[in-house]
All heavy atoms as a GROMACS GRO file, in nm:
protein
  602
    1MET      N    1  -2.667   1.584  -0.730
    1MET     CA    2  -2.559   1.645  -0.804
    1MET      C    3  -2.457   1.710  -0.709
    1MET      O    4  -2.339   1.702  -0.734
    1MET     CB    5  -2.619   1.748  -0.900
    1MET     CG    6  -2.521   1.802  -0.997
    1MET     SD    7  -2.466   1.669  -1.104
    1MET     CE    8  -2.358   1.754  -1.208
    2ARG      N    9  -2.506   1.773  -0.603
    2ARG     CA   10  -2.415   1.834  -0.506
    2ARG      C   11  -2.330   1.730  -0.438
    2ARG      O   12  -2.213   1.754  -0.410
    2ARG     CB   13  -2.494   1.912  -0.401
    2ARG     CG   14  -2.543   2.046  -0.452
    2ARG     CD   15  -2.612   2.130  -0.349
    2ARG     NE   16  -2.583   2.092  -0.210
    2ARG     CZ   17  -2.663   2.115  -0.109
    2ARG    NH1   18  -2.779   2.176  -0.129
    2ARG    NH2   19  -2.630   2.080   0.013
    3LEU      N   20  -2.388   1.614  -0.409
    3LEU     CA   21  -2.313   1.508  -0.343
    3LEU      C   22  -2.201   1.456  -0.432
    3LEU      O   23  -2.089   1.435  -0.386
    3LEU     CB   24  -2.406   1.394  -0.302
    3LEU     CG   25  -2.340   1.277  -0.227
    3LEU    CD1   26  -2.279   1.328  -0.098
    3LEU    CD2   27  -2.442   1.169  -0.200
    4LEU      N   28  -2.228   1.439  -0.559
    4LEU     CA   29  -2.127   1.392  -0.654
    4LEU      C   30  -2.015   1.495  -0.665
    4LEU      O   31  -1.896   1.458  -0.666
    4LEU     CB   32  -2.190   1.366  -0.790
    4LEU     CG   33  -2.094   1.316  -0.898
    4LEU    CD1   34  -2.036   1.181  -0.860
    4LEU    CD2   35  -2.167   1.307  -1.031
    5LYS      N   36  -2.049   1.621  -0.671
    5LYS     CA   37  -1.949   1.728  -0.678
    5LYS      C   38  -1.863   1.729  -0.551
    5LYS      O   39  -1.741   1.745  -0.557
    5LYS     CB   40  -2.020   1.862  -0.695
    5LYS     CG   41  -1.928   1.978  -0.720
    5LYS     CD   42  -2.008   2.105  -0.746
    5LYS     CE   43  -1.916   2.223  -0.765
    5LYS     NZ   44  -1.991   2.346  -0.787
    6TYR      N   45  -1.925   1.708  -0.436
    6TYR     CA   46  -1.853   1.702  -0.308
    6TYR      C   47  -1.757   1.584  -0.306
    6TYR      O   48  -1.642   1.598  -0.264
    6TYR     CB   49  -1.953   1.693  -0.193
    6TYR     CG   50  -1.889   1.675  -0.059
    6TYR    CD1   51  -1.830   1.783   0.006
    6TYR    CD2   52  -1.887   1.551   0.004
    6TYR    CE1   53  -1.769   1.768   0.130
    6TYR    CE2   54  -1.826   1.535   0.127
    6TYR     CZ   55  -1.767   1.642   0.190
    6TYR     OH   56  -1.708   1.626   0.311
    7ILE      N   57  -1.802   1.468  -0.352
    7ILE     CA   58  -1.718   1.348  -0.351
    7ILE      C   59  -1.598   1.368  -0.445
    7ILE      O   60  -1.484   1.334  -0.408
    7ILE     CB   61  -1.800   1.224  -0.392
    7ILE    CG1   62  -1.900   1.190  -0.280
    7ILE    CG2   63  -1.710   1.105  -0.421
    7ILE    CD1   64  -1.999   1.083  -0.318
    8ILE      N   65  -1.619   1.423  -0.561
    8ILE     CA   66  -1.510   1.448  -0.655
    8ILE      C   67  -1.410   1.546  -0.596
    8ILE      O   68  -1.288   1.527  -0.604
    8ILE     CB   69  -1.564   1.496  -0.790
    8ILE    CG1   70  -1.640   1.382  -0.860
    8ILE    CG2   71  -1.453   1.548  -0.878
    8ILE    CD1   72  -1.714   1.422  -0.984
    9LYS      N   73  -1.461   1.650  -0.532
    9LYS     CA   74  -1.374   1.750  -0.470
    9LYS      C   75  -1.289   1.687  -0.361
    9LYS      O   76  -1.168   1.711  -0.353
    9LYS     CB   77  -1.459   1.864  -0.413
    9LYS     CG   78  -1.382   1.974  -0.348
    9LYS     CD   79  -1.477   2.081  -0.296
    9LYS     CE   80  -1.404   2.182  -0.211
    9LYS     NZ   81  -1.495   2.280  -0.153
   10ARG      N   82  -1.348   1.603  -0.279
   10ARG     CA   83  -1.274   1.538  -0.171
   10ARG      C   84  -1.170   1.441  -0.225
   10ARG      O   85  -1.061   1.430  -0.171
   10ARG     CB   86  -1.370   1.463  -0.078
   10ARG     CG   87  -1.470   1.553  -0.003
   10ARG     CD   88  -1.404   1.661   0.075
   10ARG     NE   89  -1.335   1.606   0.188
   10ARG     CZ   90  -1.261   1.676   0.273
   10ARG    NH1   91  -1.246   1.805   0.256
   10ARG    NH2   92  -1.202   1.619   0.372
   11LEU      N   93  -1.201   1.370  -0.333
   11LEU     CA   94  -1.104   1.280  -0.395
   11LEU      C   95  -0.986   1.357  -0.453
   11LEU      O   96  -0.871   1.313  -0.443
   11LEU     CB   97  -1.169   1.195  -0.503
   11LEU     CG   98  -1.254   1.079  -0.453
   11LEU    CD1   99  -1.325   1.012  -0.570
   11LEU    CD2  100  -1.172   0.978  -0.377
   12LEU      N  101  -1.013   1.472  -0.513
   12LEU     CA  102  -0.906   1.552  -0.569
   12LEU      C  103  -0.816   1.612  -0.461
   12LEU      O  104  -0.700   1.641  -0.486
   12LEU     CB  105  -0.963   1.663  -0.658
   12LEU     CG  106  -1.026   1.615  -0.789
   12LEU    CD1  107  -1.088   1.732  -0.863
   12LEU    CD2  108  -0.922   1.544  -0.876
   13ILE      N  109  -0.868   1.631  -0.343
   13ILE     CA  110  -0.788   1.677  -0.230
   13ILE      C  111  -0.711   1.559  -0.169
   13ILE      O  112  -0.596   1.572  -0.128
   13ILE     CB  113  -0.876   1.745  -0.124
   13ILE    CG1  114  -0.931   1.877  -0.179
   13ILE    CG2  115  -0.800   1.769   0.005
   13ILE    CD1  116  -1.036   1.941  -0.090
   14PHE      N  117  -0.772   1.442  -0.167
   14PHE     CA  118  -0.714   1.324  -0.103
   14PHE      C  119  -0.589   1.273  -0.176
   14PHE      O  120  -0.492   1.233  -0.112
   14PHE     CB  121  -0.820   1.214  -0.096
   14PHE     CG  122  -0.768   1.083  -0.044
   14PHE    CD1  123  -0.735   1.067   0.088
   14PHE    CD2  124  -0.750   0.976  -0.130
   14PHE    CE1  125  -0.687   0.946   0.136
   14PHE    CE2  126  -0.703   0.855  -0.084
   14PHE     CZ  127  -0.671   0.840   0.050
   15ILE      N  128  -0.590   1.277  -0.308
   15ILE     CA  129  -0.478   1.222  -0.385
   15ILE      C  130  -0.345   1.293  -0.356
   15ILE      O  131  -0.247   1.226  -0.325
   15ILE     CB  132  -0.512   1.219  -0.536
   15ILE    CG1  133  -0.625   1.118  -0.560
   15ILE    CG2  134  -0.391   1.186  -0.620
   15ILE    CD1  135  -0.684   1.122  -0.698
   16PRO      N  136  -0.338   1.426  -0.361
   16PRO     CA  137  -0.211   1.491  -0.325
   16PRO      C  138  -0.171   1.468  -0.179
   16PRO      O  139  -0.052   1.457  -0.149
   16PRO     CB  140  -0.237   1.640  -0.351
   16PRO     CG  141  -0.354   1.644  -0.440
   16PRO     CD  142  -0.434   1.522  -0.412
   17GLN      N  143  -0.268   1.461  -0.091
   17GLN     CA  144  -0.237   1.433   0.048
   17GLN      C  145  -0.176   1.294   0.064
   17GLN      O  146  -0.080   1.276   0.139
   17GLN     CB  147  -0.362   1.444   0.135
   17GLN     CG  148  -0.409   1.584   0.157
   17GLN     CD  149  -0.537   1.588   0.241
   17GLN    OE1  150  -0.608   1.490   0.252
   17GLN    NE2  151  -0.566   1.704   0.296
   18LEU      N  152  -0.230   1.197  -0.007
   18LEU     CA  153  -0.177   1.061   0.000
   18LEU      C  154  -0.035   1.056  -0.054
   18LEU      O  155   0.053   0.991   0.007
   18LEU     CB  156  -0.268   0.966  -0.078
   18LEU     CG  157  -0.231   0.818  -0.074
   18LEU    CD1  158  -0.239   0.768   0.069
   18LEU    CD2  159  -0.324   0.739  -0.163
   19ILE      N  160  -0.009   1.125  -0.162
   19ILE     CA  161   0.126   1.130  -0.218
   19ILE      C  162   0.222   1.197  -0.120
   19ILE      O  163   0.334   1.150  -0.098
   19ILE     CB  164   0.127   1.202  -0.354
   19ILE    CG1  165   0.052   1.116  -0.457
   19ILE    CG2  166   0.268   1.232  -0.401
   19ILE    CD1  167   0.025   1.185  -0.588
   20ALA      N  168   0.178   1.306  -0.056
   20ALA     CA  169   0.262   1.375   0.041
   20ALA      C  170   0.294   1.286   0.161
   20ALA      O  171   0.409   1.284   0.209
   20ALA     CB  172   0.193   1.503   0.088
   21VAL      N  173   0.198   1.210   0.208
   21VAL     CA  174   0.221   1.120   0.321
   21VAL      C  175   0.319   1.010   0.284
   21VAL      O  176   0.409   0.976   0.362
   21VAL     CB  177   0.087   1.062   0.373
   21VAL    CG1  178   0.110   0.947   0.468
   21VAL    CG2  179   0.006   1.170   0.439
   22THR      N  180   0.308   0.956   0.162
   22THR     CA  181   0.402   0.850   0.123
   22THR      C  182   0.544   0.905   0.108
   22THR      O  183   0.641   0.840   0.147
   22THR     CB  184   0.359   0.781  -0.009
   22THR    OG1  185   0.354   0.876  -0.113
   22THR    CG2  186   0.228   0.710   0.008
   23ILE      N  187   0.557   1.027   0.055
   23ILE     CA  188   0.690   1.089   0.044
   23ILE      C  189   0.747   1.112   0.183
   23ILE      O  190   0.865   1.085   0.208
   23ILE     CB  191   0.684   1.220  -0.037
   23ILE    CG1  192   0.655   1.190  -0.184
   23ILE    CG2  193   0.812   1.300  -0.022
   23ILE    CD1  194   0.627   1.312  -0.268
   24PHE      N  195   0.666   1.162   0.273
   24PHE     CA  196   0.711   1.190   0.410
   24PHE      C  197   0.757   1.062   0.479
   24PHE      O  198   0.866   1.058   0.538
   24PHE     CB  199   0.597   1.257   0.489
   24PHE     CG  200   0.634   1.289   0.630
   24PHE    CD1  201   0.720   1.394   0.659
   24PHE    CD2  202   0.583   1.214   0.735
   24PHE    CE1  203   0.754   1.424   0.791
   24PHE    CE2  204   0.616   1.244   0.867
   24PHE     CZ  205   0.702   1.349   0.894
   25THR      N  206   0.678   0.956   0.473
   25THR     CA  207   0.718   0.831   0.540
   25THR      C  208   0.842   0.771   0.474
   25THR      O  209   0.929   0.719   0.544
   25THR     CB  210   0.604   0.728   0.540
   25THR    OG1  211   0.560   0.703   0.406
   25THR    CG2  212   0.488   0.775   0.624
   26PHE      N  213   0.851   0.780   0.342
   26PHE     CA  214   0.969   0.729   0.273
   26PHE      C  215   1.095   0.802   0.318
   26PHE      O  216   1.198   0.740   0.349
   26PHE     CB  217   0.951   0.743   0.121
   26PHE     CG  218   1.072   0.708   0.042
   26PHE    CD1  219   1.105   0.575   0.019
   26PHE    CD2  220   1.154   0.806  -0.010
   26PHE    CE1  221   1.218   0.542  -0.053
   26PHE    CE2  222   1.267   0.773  -0.083
   26PHE     CZ  223   1.299   0.642  -0.105
   27LEU      N  224   1.088   0.935   0.326
   27LEU     CA  225   1.204   1.013   0.366
   27LEU      C  226   1.241   0.991   0.512
   27LEU      O  227   1.359   0.989   0.547
   27LEU     CB  228   1.181   1.161   0.336
   27LEU     CG  229   1.180   1.197   0.189
   27LEU    CD1  230   1.146   1.346   0.172
   27LEU    CD2  231   1.312   1.164   0.123
   28ILE      N  232   1.142   0.977   0.598
   28ILE     CA  233   1.170   0.952   0.740
   28ILE      C  234   1.246   0.821   0.756
   28ILE      O  235   1.345   0.814   0.829
   28ILE     CB  236   1.039   0.949   0.822
   28ILE    CG1  237   0.980   1.089   0.833
   28ILE    CG2  238   1.061   0.890   0.961
   28ILE    CD1  239   1.064   1.188   0.911
   29VAL      N  240   1.204   0.718   0.685
   29VAL     CA  241   1.272   0.589   0.694
   29VAL      C  242   1.415   0.601   0.639
   29VAL      O  243   1.509   0.544   0.695
   29VAL     CB  244   1.193   0.481   0.618
   29VAL    CG1  245   1.273   0.354   0.604
   29VAL    CG2  246   1.063   0.452   0.691
   30ARG      N  247   1.433   0.677   0.532
   30ARG     CA  248   1.567   0.691   0.473
   30ARG      C  249   1.659   0.778   0.559
   30ARG      O  250   1.781   0.766   0.548
   30ARG     CB  251   1.558   0.752   0.332
   30ARG     CG  252   1.492   0.662   0.232
   30ARG     CD  253   1.573   0.535   0.212
   30ARG     NE  254   1.515   0.451   0.110
   30ARG     CZ  255   1.460   0.333   0.135
   30ARG    NH1  256   1.455   0.287   0.255
   30ARG    NH2  257   1.411   0.262   0.037
   31LEU      N  258   1.605   0.865   0.642
   31LEU     CA  259   1.687   0.954   0.722
   31LEU      C  260   1.729   0.894   0.856
   31LEU      O  261   1.807   0.955   0.929
   31LEU     CB  262   1.614   1.087   0.745
   31LEU     CG  263   1.596   1.173   0.620
   31LEU    CD1  264   1.511   1.296   0.653
   31LEU    CD2  265   1.730   1.215   0.564
   32ILE      N  266   1.679   0.776   0.887
   32ILE     CA  267   1.720   0.710   1.011
   32ILE      C  268   1.868   0.679   1.002
   32ILE      O  269   1.915   0.627   0.900
   32ILE     CB  270   1.638   0.581   1.033
   32ILE    CG1  271   1.492   0.615   1.056
   32ILE    CG2  272   1.694   0.500   1.149
   32ILE    CD1  273   1.402   0.493   1.062
   33PRO      N  274   1.945   0.711   1.106
   33PRO     CA  275   2.090   0.685   1.100
   33PRO      C  276   2.120   0.536   1.081
   33PRO      O  277   2.051   0.449   1.133
   33PRO     CB  278   2.141   0.732   1.237
   33PRO     CG  279   2.035   0.818   1.291
   33PRO     CD  280   1.906   0.774   1.230
   34GLY      N  281   2.226   0.510   1.006
   34GLY     CA  282   2.266   0.373   0.980
   34GLY      C  283   2.206   0.322   0.850
   34GLY      O  284   2.108   0.374   0.801
   35SER      N  285   2.268   0.223   0.797
   35SER     CA  286   2.224   0.165   0.672
   35SER      C  287   2.154   0.033   0.699
   35SER      O  288   2.202  -0.049   0.777
   35SER     CB  289   2.346   0.140   0.583
   35SER     OG  290   2.312   0.060   0.474
   36PRO      N  291   2.041   0.009   0.635
   36PRO     CA  292   1.974  -0.121   0.652
   36PRO      C  293   2.064  -0.238   0.610
   36PRO      O  294   2.059  -0.344   0.667
   36PRO     CB  295   1.851  -0.112   0.561
   36PRO     CG  296   1.829   0.032   0.537
   36PRO     CD  297   1.962   0.098   0.550
   37ALA      N  298   2.150  -0.213   0.510
   37ALA     CA  299   2.242  -0.317   0.465
   37ALA      C  300   2.342  -0.352   0.573
   37ALA      O  301   2.376  -0.469   0.592
   37ALA     CB  302   2.312  -0.273   0.337
   38GLU      N  303   2.390  -0.252   0.646
   38GLU     CA  304   2.486  -0.279   0.754
   38GLU      C  305   2.420  -0.356   0.867
   38GLU      O  306   2.483  -0.445   0.927
   38GLU     CB  307   2.542  -0.147   0.807
   38GLU     CG  308   2.634  -0.076   0.712
   38GLU     CD  309   2.679   0.060   0.761
   38GLU    OE1  310   2.637   0.100   0.872
   38GLU    OE2  311   2.754   0.126   0.689
   39VAL      N  312   2.297  -0.325   0.896
   39VAL     CA  313   2.224  -0.396   1.001
   39VAL      C  314   2.203  -0.542   0.961
   39VAL      O  315   2.222  -0.634   1.042
   39VAL     CB  316   2.090  -0.327   1.031
   39VAL    CG1  317   2.005  -0.409   1.126
   39VAL    CG2  318   2.113  -0.188   1.088
   40MET      N  319   2.164  -0.563   0.835
   40MET     CA  320   2.141  -0.700   0.788
   40MET      C  321   2.270  -0.780   0.784
   40MET      O  322   2.270  -0.900   0.810
   40MET     CB  323   2.078  -0.697   0.648
   40MET     CG  324   1.934  -0.651   0.649
   40MET     SD  325   1.865  -0.647   0.485
   40MET     CE  326   1.867  -0.820   0.442
   41ALA      N  327   2.382  -0.715   0.748
   41ALA     CA  328   2.509  -0.786   0.734
   41ALA      C  329   2.572  -0.818   0.869
   41ALA      O  330   2.648  -0.913   0.880
   41ALA     CB  331   2.605  -0.703   0.649
   42GLY      N  332   2.540  -0.740   0.969
   42GLY     CA  333   2.598  -0.764   1.100
   42GLY      C  334   2.718  -0.672   1.125
   42GLY      O  335   2.767  -0.605   1.035
   43GLY      N  336   2.764  -0.672   1.246
   43GLY     CA  337   2.871  -0.581   1.287
   43GLY      C  338   3.006  -0.612   1.228
   43GLY      O  339   3.093  -0.525   1.220
   44PHE      N  340   3.031  -0.736   1.189
   44PHE     CA  341   3.162  -0.774   1.139
   44PHE      C  342   3.166  -0.789   0.988
   44PHE      O  343   3.256  -0.853   0.932
   44PHE     CB  344   3.206  -0.906   1.204
   44PHE     CG  345   3.214  -0.897   1.353
   44PHE    CD1  346   3.117  -0.953   1.433
   44PHE    CD2  347   3.318  -0.827   1.413
   44PHE    CE1  348   3.124  -0.944   1.571
   44PHE    CE2  349   3.327  -0.817   1.551
   44PHE     CZ  350   3.229  -0.875   1.631
   45ALA      N  351   3.073  -0.729   0.919
   45ALA     CA  352   3.064  -0.742   0.773
   45ALA      C  353   3.169  -0.654   0.705
   45ALA      O  354   3.202  -0.547   0.751
   45ALA     CB  355   2.926  -0.703   0.725
   46THR      N  356   3.217  -0.703   0.592
   46THR     CA  357   3.312  -0.625   0.514
   46THR      C  358   3.236  -0.526   0.426
   46THR      O  359   3.117  -0.542   0.400
   46THR     CB  360   3.394  -0.719   0.424
   46THR    OG1  361   3.306  -0.784   0.332
   46THR    CG2  362   3.468  -0.823   0.506
   47PRO      N  363   3.305  -0.422   0.380
   47PRO     CA  364   3.239  -0.326   0.292
   47PRO      C  365   3.186  -0.390   0.163
   47PRO      O  366   3.085  -0.344   0.108
   47PRO     CB  367   3.349  -0.224   0.260
   47PRO     CG  368   3.443  -0.234   0.376
   47PRO     CD  369   3.439  -0.377   0.420
   48GLU      N  370   3.249  -0.496   0.116
   48GLU     CA  371   3.203  -0.564  -0.005
   48GLU      C  372   3.068  -0.630   0.019
   48GLU      O  373   2.981  -0.627  -0.068
   48GLU     CB  374   3.304  -0.669  -0.052
   48GLU     CG  375   3.436  -0.612  -0.101
   48GLU     CD  376   3.533  -0.578   0.012
   48GLU    OE1  377   3.517  -0.630   0.125
   48GLU    OE2  378   3.623  -0.496  -0.013
   49ILE      N  379   3.051  -0.690   0.136
   49ILE     CA  380   2.924  -0.755   0.170
   49ILE      C  381   2.813  -0.650   0.181
   49ILE      O  382   2.703  -0.669   0.129
   49ILE     CB  383   2.937  -0.838   0.299
   49ILE    CG1  384   3.030  -0.955   0.276
   49ILE    CG2  385   2.800  -0.885   0.347
   49ILE    CD1  386   3.062  -1.033   0.402
   50VAL      N  387   2.845  -0.539   0.246
   50VAL     CA  388   2.747  -0.431   0.262
   50VAL      C  389   2.708  -0.376   0.124
   50VAL      O  390   2.589  -0.355   0.095
   50VAL     CB  391   2.801  -0.319   0.352
   50VAL    CG1  392   2.708  -0.200   0.354
   50VAL    CG2  393   2.822  -0.372   0.495
   51ALA      N  394   2.806  -0.356   0.036
   51ALA     CA  395   2.778  -0.306  -0.098
   51ALA      C  396   2.692  -0.405  -0.177
   51ALA      O  397   2.603  -0.365  -0.251
   51ALA     CB  398   2.907  -0.278  -0.172
   52SER      N  399   2.718  -0.533  -0.158
   52SER     CA  400   2.639  -0.636  -0.226
   52SER      C  401   2.493  -0.633  -0.181
   52SER      O  402   2.402  -0.643  -0.263
   52SER     CB  403   2.700  -0.774  -0.199
   52SER     OG  404   2.616  -0.876  -0.241
   53ILE      N  405   2.472  -0.619  -0.052
   53ILE     CA  406   2.336  -0.613   0.002
   53ILE      C  407   2.266  -0.486  -0.045
   53ILE      O  408   2.148  -0.488  -0.082
   53ILE     CB  409   2.338  -0.623   0.155
   53ILE    CG1  410   2.386  -0.762   0.198
   53ILE    CG2  411   2.200  -0.595   0.214
   53ILE    CD1  412   2.409  -0.778   0.347
   54GLU      N  413   2.338  -0.373  -0.046
   54GLU     CA  414   2.279  -0.247  -0.094
   54GLU      C  415   2.237  -0.259  -0.240
   54GLU      O  416   2.131  -0.210  -0.278
   54GLU     CB  417   2.378  -0.132  -0.076
   54GLU     CG  418   2.391  -0.086   0.067
   54GLU     CD  419   2.492   0.026   0.083
   54GLU    OE1  420   2.576   0.048  -0.008
   54GLU    OE2  421   2.489   0.090   0.189
   55GLU      N  422   2.320  -0.325  -0.321
   55GLU     CA  423   2.285  -0.343  -0.462
   55GLU      C  424   2.162  -0.433  -0.476
   55GLU      O  425   2.072  -0.405  -0.555
   55GLU     CB  426   2.402  -0.404  -0.537
   55GLU     CG  427   2.377  -0.423  -0.684
   55GLU     CD  428   2.495  -0.484  -0.755
   55GLU    OE1  429   2.606  -0.484  -0.701
   55GLU    OE2  430   2.474  -0.532  -0.868
   56LYS      N  431   2.157  -0.539  -0.397
   56LYS     CA  432   2.044  -0.633  -0.404
   56LYS      C  433   1.913  -0.566  -0.360
   56LYS      O  434   1.808  -0.590  -0.419
   56LYS     CB  435   2.073  -0.753  -0.314
   56LYS     CG  436   1.970  -0.862  -0.320
   56LYS     CD  437   2.013  -0.979  -0.233
   56LYS     CE  438   1.910  -1.090  -0.239
   56LYS     NZ  439   1.947  -1.202  -0.154
   57MET      N  440   1.921  -0.478  -0.260
   57MET     CA  441   1.802  -0.409  -0.209
   57MET      C  442   1.769  -0.283  -0.288
   57MET      O  443   1.665  -0.222  -0.265
   57MET     CB  444   1.823  -0.372  -0.061
   57MET     CG  445   1.832  -0.491   0.032
   57MET     SD  446   1.867  -0.442   0.202
   57MET     CE  447   1.718  -0.354   0.244
   58GLY      N  448   1.858  -0.241  -0.378
   58GLY     CA  449   1.834  -0.120  -0.456
   58GLY      C  450   1.871   0.007  -0.384
   58GLY      O  451   1.832   0.116  -0.428
   59LEU      N  452   1.946  -0.003  -0.277
   59LEU     CA  453   1.983   0.116  -0.201
   59LEU      C  454   2.096   0.195  -0.267
   59LEU      O  455   2.127   0.305  -0.223
   59LEU     CB  456   2.025   0.076  -0.058
   59LEU     CG  457   1.916   0.012   0.026
   59LEU    CD1  458   1.971  -0.035   0.159
   59LEU    CD2  459   1.801   0.109   0.047
   60ASP      N  460   2.154   0.140  -0.372
   60ASP     CA  461   2.256   0.212  -0.446
   60ASP      C  462   2.197   0.298  -0.557
   60ASP      O  463   2.267   0.371  -0.624
   60ASP     CB  464   2.359   0.114  -0.504
   60ASP     CG  465   2.296   0.012  -0.597
   60ASP    OD1  466   2.174  -0.007  -0.590
   60ASP    OD2  467   2.370  -0.049  -0.676
   61GLN      N  468   2.067   0.290  -0.573
   61GLN     CA  469   1.995   0.368  -0.675
   61GLN      C  470   1.970   0.511  -0.624
   61GLN      O  471   1.971   0.534  -0.503
   61GLN     CB  472   1.860   0.303  -0.707
   61GLN     CG  473   1.870   0.162  -0.759
   61GLN     CD  474   1.933   0.157  -0.896
   61GLN    OE1  475   1.908   0.242  -0.979
   61GLN    NE2  476   2.016   0.057  -0.920
   62PRO      N  477   1.945   0.606  -0.716
   62PRO     CA  478   1.909   0.741  -0.671
   62PRO      C  479   1.779   0.739  -0.589
   62PRO      O  480   1.699   0.647  -0.599
   62PRO     CB  481   1.886   0.817  -0.802
   62PRO     CG  482   1.955   0.738  -0.907
   62PRO     CD  483   1.955   0.596  -0.860
   63LEU      N  484   1.761   0.840  -0.507
   63LEU     CA  485   1.649   0.845  -0.414
   63LEU      C  486   1.515   0.840  -0.487
   63LEU      O  487   1.422   0.772  -0.441
   63LEU     CB  488   1.658   0.970  -0.328
   63LEU     CG  489   1.590   0.967  -0.193
   63LEU    CD1  490   1.639   0.850  -0.109
   63LEU    CD2  491   1.611   1.096  -0.119
   64TYR      N  492   1.503   0.906  -0.600
   64TYR     CA  493   1.374   0.905  -0.671
   64TYR      C  494   1.342   0.767  -0.727
   64TYR      O  495   1.227   0.726  -0.730
   64TYR     CB  496   1.370   1.013  -0.780
   64TYR     CG  497   1.460   0.988  -0.898
   64TYR    CD1  498   1.412   0.920  -1.009
   64TYR    CD2  499   1.591   1.034  -0.899
   64TYR    CE1  500   1.494   0.897  -1.119
   64TYR    CE2  501   1.673   1.012  -1.007
   64TYR     CZ  502   1.624   0.944  -1.117
   64TYR     OH  503   1.705   0.920  -1.224
   65VAL      N  504   1.443   0.692  -0.768
   65VAL     CA  505   1.422   0.555  -0.815
   65VAL      C  506   1.378   0.467  -0.699
   65VAL      O  507   1.286   0.385  -0.711
   65VAL     CB  508   1.548   0.499  -0.883
   65VAL    CG1  509   1.530   0.352  -0.919
   65VAL    CG2  510   1.584   0.580  -1.005
   66GLN      N  511   1.440   0.486  -0.584
   66GLN     CA  512   1.401   0.412  -0.464
   66GLN      C  513   1.257   0.442  -0.426
   66GLN      O  514   1.182   0.353  -0.386
   66GLN     CB  515   1.494   0.446  -0.347
   66GLN     CG  516   1.634   0.396  -0.362
   66GLN     CD  517   1.719   0.433  -0.242
   66GLN    OE1  518   1.671   0.435  -0.130
   66GLN    NE2  519   1.845   0.463  -0.265
   67TYR      N  520   1.217   0.570  -0.441
   67TYR     CA  521   1.079   0.608  -0.407
   67TYR      C  522   0.979   0.540  -0.499
   67TYR      O  523   0.876   0.490  -0.455
   67TYR     CB  524   1.062   0.761  -0.413
   67TYR     CG  525   0.919   0.803  -0.391
   67TYR    CD1  526   0.862   0.796  -0.265
   67TYR    CD2  527   0.839   0.846  -0.496
   67TYR    CE1  528   0.730   0.832  -0.244
   67TYR    CE2  529   0.708   0.882  -0.477
   67TYR     CZ  530   0.654   0.875  -0.350
   67TYR     OH  531   0.523   0.909  -0.330
   68PHE      N  532   1.007   0.539  -0.630
   68PHE     CA  533   0.914   0.475  -0.723
   68PHE      C  534   0.908   0.326  -0.700
   68PHE      O  535   0.801   0.264  -0.713
   68PHE     CB  536   0.949   0.508  -0.868
   68PHE     CG  537   0.914   0.650  -0.905
   68PHE    CD1  538   1.012   0.737  -0.948
   68PHE    CD2  539   0.784   0.696  -0.894
   68PHE    CE1  540   0.979   0.868  -0.982
   68PHE    CE2  541   0.750   0.825  -0.928
   68PHE     CZ  542   0.849   0.911  -0.972
   69THR      N  543   1.019   0.265  -0.663
   69THR     CA  544   1.018   0.122  -0.627
   69THR      C  545   0.933   0.102  -0.501
   69THR      O  546   0.856   0.006  -0.493
   69THR     CB  547   1.162   0.071  -0.605
   69THR    OG1  548   1.238   0.095  -0.723
   69THR    CG2  549   1.163  -0.075  -0.572
   70TYR      N  550   0.949   0.192  -0.406
   70TYR     CA  551   0.870   0.186  -0.282
   70TYR      C  552   0.721   0.196  -0.312
   70TYR      O  553   0.640   0.119  -0.260
   70TYR     CB  554   0.916   0.302  -0.192
   70TYR     CG  555   0.830   0.331  -0.072
   70TYR    CD1  556   0.835   0.250   0.041
   70TYR    CD2  557   0.746   0.442  -0.067
   70TYR    CE1  558   0.758   0.277   0.154
   70TYR    CE2  559   0.669   0.471   0.043
   70TYR     CZ  560   0.676   0.388   0.154
   70TYR     OH  561   0.599   0.417   0.263
   71MET      N  562   0.684   0.289  -0.402
   71MET     CA  563   0.542   0.305  -0.437
   71MET      C  564   0.490   0.182  -0.510
   71MET      O  565   0.378   0.138  -0.486
   71MET     CB  566   0.524   0.430  -0.524
   71MET     CG  567   0.537   0.558  -0.448
   71MET     SD  568   0.419   0.573  -0.314
   71MET     CE  569   0.267   0.584  -0.405
   72LYS      N  570   0.572   0.125  -0.599
   72LYS     CA  571   0.531   0.005  -0.673
   72LYS      C  572   0.507  -0.109  -0.576
   72LYS      O  573   0.407  -0.181  -0.585
   72LYS     CB  574   0.639  -0.033  -0.774
   72LYS     CG  575   0.604  -0.154  -0.859
   72LYS     CD  576   0.714  -0.188  -0.955
   72LYS     CE  577   0.822  -0.258  -0.876
   72LYS     NZ  578   0.928  -0.315  -0.957
   73ASN      N  579   0.598  -0.126  -0.479
   73ASN     CA  580   0.582  -0.232  -0.380
   73ASN      C  581   0.465  -0.204  -0.285
   73ASN      O  582   0.402  -0.298  -0.237
   73ASN     CB  583   0.711  -0.252  -0.301
   73ASN     CG  584   0.822  -0.307  -0.386
   73ASN    OD1  585   0.798  -0.374  -0.486
   73ASN    ND2  586   0.945  -0.278  -0.348
   74LEU      N  587   0.440  -0.078  -0.260
   74LEU     CA  588   0.329  -0.041  -0.172
   74LEU      C  589   0.194  -0.076  -0.235
   74LEU      O  590   0.104  -0.121  -0.167
   74LEU     CB  591   0.335   0.108  -0.142
   74LEU     CG  592   0.248   0.163  -0.029
   74LEU    CD1  593   0.288   0.099   0.103
   74LEU    CD2  594   0.265   0.312  -0.022
   75LEU      N  595   0.185  -0.056  -0.366
   75LEU     CA  596   0.061  -0.088  -0.437
   75LEU      C  597   0.046  -0.237  -0.452
   75LEU      O  598  -0.060  -0.291  -0.452
   75LEU     CB  599   0.059  -0.019  -0.572
   75LEU     CG  600   0.049   0.133  -0.568
   75LEU    CD1  601   0.058   0.189  -0.710
   75LEU    CD2  602  -0.079   0.179  -0.503
   0.00000   0.00000   0.00000
């Protein structure tokens, strides 16, 4: 019984830690200078091309929507 209680306790601690780590890694990637769309489009890309790539990748969505998409893709 003590072992089961210990395992449940550790799982309840692990879940918030896992969520915190995913939020941290998501934000670190988003805070890197430059836009992934600009990198993909190249140095001579027009703003329309960059906007098109951002829309296709979902980078024009709010940050929380991007996070939930990230979590869905992660799973």
